[in-house]
N, C-alpha and C positions, 0 to 999 in steps of 0.2 A: 285716459279720460277723454282725450280728443277723439279717439277712435269710437268710444261709446257714444259720444255726442253725435258724431256723424251717423252712426248706426241708428241712433234714436231719430235723427232728422229723416233718415230714409224710411223708418217705420212710420213716422207721422205722415210723410208724403203718401205712403201706401194707404194709411188710414183715410186720408183725404181722397185718394183715388177710389177707394171703396165707397165713400160717401157719394162721389160723383157718379158712380155706376148706377146707383139707385135712381139718380136723375135721368141718366141715359136710358134706363129701362122704361121710363115713362114717355120716351120719344124724343127727349132733348139730346142734342149731340154732346157726347162726353168732352170735357175740357182736355187740352193738351197737358201732359204731365208737368211741364215746366210752369204752367199757369196754376195747376193744382198745388204745387209746392209753395206757391206764393199766395195761396188763398188767405183771406183775412183771419180765419179761425186758426190756421197753422201759424200764420205770421205773428199772432199775438204772443206766442211763446218764444219768438226769435230773440228778444232781449234776454230771456232766461237762459237760452242755449248759449248766447254770447258770453253771459256772465259765468256760466259753468265752465266754458272753455278758457276764459281769460283768468279766472280766479287762481288756479294752481300754477299758472305760468308766469305771473308777475313777481316782482321782487317783494319782500316782506311789507314795505310801505304801501305799495300798490294793492297787494292782497288785503291789507287791513282797511284800506280806503273802500274797496269794492264790497267787502263784507260788512263794513259799518253802514254803507249806504243801503244795503239790503235790510239790515237790522233796523235802521231808523225808519225806513219805509213801512215795515211791518208794525212798528210800535207807534209811529206818529199818524200814519194813515192805514189802519188795519183792514184794508180791503182783502178779498180772497186772493187776488193776484199778487199783492204785496206779501201776504202771508206765505203764499206758495214760493215766491222768489227767495224769501228768507229761509224757508225750509230746504230749498234746493242748495242754498249757500252752505247751510249746515251739513248737508249730505255730500257736498263735493269735497273729496279728500285732497290733501296736498297743501293745506294752509293751516295756520294756527287756530282759526276759528271753527274748524271742522269738528262736528259733534254728532256722530252717527246715532247715538241714543236719543238726543233731542230731535234730530231729523226724523227718526222713526216715529216718535210721538206726534210731531206736528203734521207729518204727512198722513199719518193714520187719522188724525182729527179732521183734516181736510177731506179725505176720502170717505169719512163717515157721513159727509153731507155732499154727495156727488152732484146733486142738482145745482150747487153753487159754482161748479167748475164747468168751463167749456170742455167739450170732448177732448180737444188737444191737450188742455191743461190736466184733465183727468188721466189721460194716457201717460203724460210726462210724470205725473205724481206716482202713478202705479209702477212705472218702470224704475223710478228712483227709489221707491219704497222697497222694491224687490232687491235692488242692488245694495241698499243699506242693510237689509236683513241678512243678505249673504255676507256683507262685510262684518257684521256683528258676530255671525257664526264663525268666521275665520278668526276674528279677534279672540273669541272665547276659546277656540281650539289652540291658538298660539299661547294664550295664557295658561291653558292646561298643560301644554307641552313644556313651557318654561317652569311651571310648578313641579312637574315630574322631573325635569332636569335638575332643579335645585334639590329636590328630595333625593334623587339618585346620588347627587354630589355629596349631600349630607350623609347618606348611607355609606358612601365610599370612605368619607372621612371617619365616620364612626367605626367602620370595619377596620380601618388602618389603626385607629386608636386602640381598639380591642386587641388587635394583633400585637401591638407594642406592649400593652398591659400584660397580655398572656406571656410574652417573651420575658418581661421583667419578673413576673411571678415565677416562671421556670428558673430564671437566673438566681433569684433569691432562694428558691428551694435548693438549687444546686450548691450555692454558697453555704446554706444552712447545713446541708448534709456533709459538706467538706469540713465545716467547722465542728460538727458533732463528731466526725471521724477523728479529726485532729485532737479534739478534747479527750475522746476515748483513748487514743494512743498516749496522750500525755498522762492521763490517769493511770494507764497500765504501766508506763515507765516509772511513774512516781511510786506506784504500789510495789514494783520490783525493787526499786532502790530502798524503800522503807523496809522491805522484807530482808534485804541484804544487811542493812544497818542493824536491824533487830537481831539477826543471827550473830552478827559480829559482836554486838554488845553482850550477848548471852554466853559467849565462849569464855571459860575461865582462863585466867593468865597464870603462868608458871611462877612459883616463888623464887 
């Protein structure tokens, strides 16, 4: 996140440099880059960048304090800048208050009225909205993969259970066949014994 904030700061500095070039084209001497980076328009989002950098790095108590301050500012004094800061707090990952869905909604609402934002604020909001949208795409993909993993695991368990059931059915069939064979042999032996006994009882005895 710190790297993205630095990259964003560089992008904003470039944005300010482009703005100064239009002044230079009218004959005014372009400002030095270090002066451009500290221009009032870019400097207005300095606290936002500081918040986004500090929020994921603090301990839980400090994170809660920073996030609550941004939330209170948006609710108690709902200026565009305060709403933007709260949306950025929601968009910043790495703390318990992060909510990319809410951040996407609030950033989209702010960008729906671009005239209420300074150019630097608008750029910051656009960059963060793009990052939030990418984050939501990744979260959706991760959820899909987890769902597939659970489904695959369920399928594996079901296949194992089916194999065990099939084995038990085969075993029961084998035992039933053995029992039928044993019963048939027993009936055959019983029939032979009965025949012998019948013949024995039918033989006349000598007087």
